[in-house]
C-alpha positions as CSV (number, residue, x, y, z in Angstrom):
1,X,18.6,-34.0,-18.1
2,X,18.4,-36.5,-14.9
3,X,17.8,-40.3,-16.1
4,X,15.3,-42.0,-14.7
5,X,15.2,-44.3,-12.1
6,X,15.9,-47.3,-11.4
7,X,12.9,-50.0,-11.3
8,X,14.6,-51.4,-7.9
9,X,13.3,-48.6,-6.3
10,X,10.1,-48.7,-4.6
11,X,7.4,-46.3,-6.0
12,X,7.4,-43.8,-3.5
13,X,10.9,-43.0,-3.3
14,X,11.3,-43.0,-7.3
15,X,8.0,-40.3,-7.2
16,X,9.2,-38.4,-4.7
17,X,11.1,-35.4,-6.6
18,X,8.7,-34.6,-8.8
19,X,6.7,-33.8,-5.3
20,X,8.8,-32.1,-3.6
21,X,9.3,-29.7,-6.8
22,X,5.2,-29.4,-6.4
23,X,5.3,-28.8,-3.0
24,X,7.9,-26.1,-3.8
25,X,5.8,-24.4,-6.4
26,X,3.0,-24.1,-4.6
27,X,5.0,-22.2,-1.3
28,X,6.6,-20.3,-4.2
29,X,2.9,-19.1,-5.5
30,X,1.6,-18.7,-2.1
31,X,4.6,-16.2,-1.1
32,X,3.8,-14.2,-4.8
33,X,0.4,-14.5,-3.9
34,X,1.4,-12.6,-0.2
35,X,3.9,-10.5,-1.4
36,X,1.9,-8.7,-4.5
37,X,-1.0,-7.9,-1.7
38,X,1.8,-6.2,0.3
39,X,2.2,-4.0,-2.5
40,X,-1.2,-3.5,-3.3
41,X,-1.6,-2.7,0.1
42,X,1.2,-0.1,0.1
43,X,0.0,1.5,-2.9
44,X,-3.3,2.6,-1.4
45,X,-2.0,3.5,2.3
46,X,0.9,5.5,0.1
47,X,-2.5,7.4,-2.3
48,X,-4.6,7.6,1.1
49,X,-1.8,9.5,3.0
50,X,-1.2,11.2,0.4
51,X,-4.7,12.6,-0.3
52,X,-5.2,12.9,3.7
53,X,-1.6,13.4,4.8
54,X,-2.2,17.2,6.6
55,X,-5.7,16.5,7.6
56,X,-4.4,13.2,9.2
57,X,-1.8,14.8,11.0
58,X,-3.7,18.2,12.3
59,X,-6.3,15.8,13.6
60,X,-3.1,13.5,15.8
61,X,-1.7,17.2,17.0
62,X,-5.7,17.9,18.3
63,X,-5.9,14.7,19.9
64,X,-3.0,14.9,21.7
65,X,-3.2,18.4,22.9
66,X,-6.4,17.6,24.0
67,X,-4.6,14.5,26.1
68,X,-2.3,17.2,27.6
69,X,-5.7,19.1,28.8
70,X,-5.1,21.9,26.7
71,X,-7.2,23.3,24.1
72,X,-7.3,21.8,20.3
73,X,-9.4,24.6,19.2
74,X,-7.0,26.0,16.7
75,X,-5.6,22.0,15.9
76,X,-9.6,21.3,15.3
77,X,-9.8,24.0,12.7
78,X,-6.8,23.7,10.8
79,X,-7.7,19.8,10.8
80,X,-11.2,20.8,8.9
81,X,-10.0,22.8,6.6
82,X,-7.0,20.5,5.7
83,X,-9.7,18.3,4.8
84,X,-11.7,20.6,3.0
85,X,-9.2,21.3,1.1
86,X,-8.4,17.9,0.1
87,X,-12.1,17.2,-0.7
88,X,-12.0,19.9,-3.2
89,X,-8.7,18.8,-4.7
90,X,-9.9,15.2,-5.4
91,X,-12.6,16.5,-7.1
92,X,-10.8,19.0,-9.5
93,X,-10.0,16.5,-12.8
94,X,-6.3,16.8,-13.1
95,X,-5.8,15.5,-16.8
96,X,-3.0,15.4,-19.2
97,X,-4.4,19.2,-21.2
98,X,-4.3,20.5,-17.3
99,X,-0.7,19.2,-16.4
100,X,1.0,22.2,-16.2
101,X,-1.3,23.9,-14.0
102,X,-1.5,20.9,-11.4
103,X,2.5,21.1,-11.8
104,X,2.0,24.5,-10.6
105,X,-0.2,23.8,-7.6
106,X,2.0,21.3,-6.8
107,X,4.2,23.2,-5.8
108,X,6.3,22.6,-9.3
109,X,7.7,25.2,-11.9
């Protein structure tokens, strides 16, 4: 434990270490909040991409094909079927009682 500063020092200098500690703690808390926010955004992005990843890739391929001056009808149809599959998969109930079926559907054994 640190000893108290000598009383001969001006009041502002005796309080300086406490203020520095308080400022440091505030910066740490602000940084922690930003880190938590980034983690939440990353988890949401991963969830959305895992649900709609194939549809997004097919739509991007269709856009690139159209920009190249070619017909992208096939890519557009694949994007539509991927989106329909994602919609039906999202509506399916997945619980522990259907765990084995869920694993088989995802490609597991």
